[in-house]
C-alpha positions, 0 to 999 in steps of 0.5 A: 036339648035332650028328650026321652022317647020310650020305645017298645022292644022285643017282648014289650020291654020298655026301652029309653031312647034319648034324642039330642037336638040342636037348640032352635035358632033365635027368630027363625019362626019355624021348625027345620026338618030333621036331618038323617037319622043316627042311632048310637048304641053303647057297649056292655055296662054302658048307657046312652048318656055316654054318647052325649058329647058325640050326640051333641055334635051330630045333632047340628046336622043329623037326628041323633038318638042314643038308646039305653039297651035292655038291662042298661041305663033307664031301660027295663031290666027284665029279671030273666031276660032274654039277653041273647043276641037276637033280642038285642038286635030285635030291640035296635030294629024296633027303635029304628022303626018306631022312631022313624030313623031309617035309613039309619046310620048305626054307631056302636061301641063294643057290644053295641057295635056287634048289635049294629052290624048284626042288624045291618046284616039282617036288615040292609034296607034299614041301614045307610052306614055303620061305625064299629068302635072297638069290637072284635069279630073273633070268638073271645072264649070261655076263659074271657067269660071267667075273667069277667066273672072274677072281675065283677066279684073284685068290685068293692061294692058298695062304694061310699062316694062317687069319688071312690068309684072314680078312684077305683075304676080309674086307678085301683082296679088291678086290671088297669095297666096305668091310671085312666081318669076317663074310665073312672068317670065312665063308671061313675055314670053307671052308679046309683046311690042306695041306702048303703052307698053307690052300686051299679044301675045294672045287674052283674048277673044279667051282664054276664048273661048278655055277654055269654051270648056272644063270647063263644062265637065268631061273627065274621060271616055276619060282618061279610053280609054288611052291605053299607059303608062301614068304618072300623075304629080302634084305639092303640090301647083298646081290645081290638088289635090292628091286624084284626081290625084291618082284617075286618075292613078287608072282609067288609064289602065297603069297609074303611079303617080309622085309628084314634091316637092315645085311646083305649077301649072307651074310644069316644070317651077317652079321646072325644076330639080324636074320635070326632076327627076320625068319624066326622069325615066318614059321616060327611062322605056317606050322609046327606046334609 
């Protein structure tokens, strides 16, 4: 079961949080106490729904909540932001406190992982453990930002059908090295039907603004401030290279490393079974049952 809970983020921006709960056992006659809190943070262009499969297996033992971050999913998209790093961290902090999740385990993908470790560095009292999925600590630079702007302009929007969305992002996108059907499915979840066809639910301008806030900076110092147990996860075809991932583990005071075979950037979405095999033992070792 899934229920929506609205959270007030930084500046009063309305954020949609989604709590995944295991259905009550028939005949139990009572409600069980919620397990330890887990907050799932999607990456840039993502949404809370992308965590559905992960959240469902988490919900059997933990209180699993996925957050639509500002500008994404069903959360508010303030016209002029702000979309800086501090604001995204403020939003996540507000969600943890308003939902009563502390001490929380943060599981983040890409931008969501950066938000997670920045919150863990800022508020170690709130965070019990951390999972970082395919997010680099190194600066990506201005060229990377220009490539993203060019990529957005290459999208053939509006798409006539969702099948066209899946085909373009899963097969025809010139940035793809090989077909990736799960990537097509991923982007189909962030499209909405308009009068002229299917368009993204987010503003590409706002997404570039959010990305601009981190691509020029390295984030090693904040990573070194993360005191809690932390798992760094990557796929061989993702954006985080093995050498950098292992250096992140070395910099983290309590870092661990995991690699998911045959996965790309969308680790938990590409290979959900391999992702679970990588993450579940770590959570079992750091979370009370």
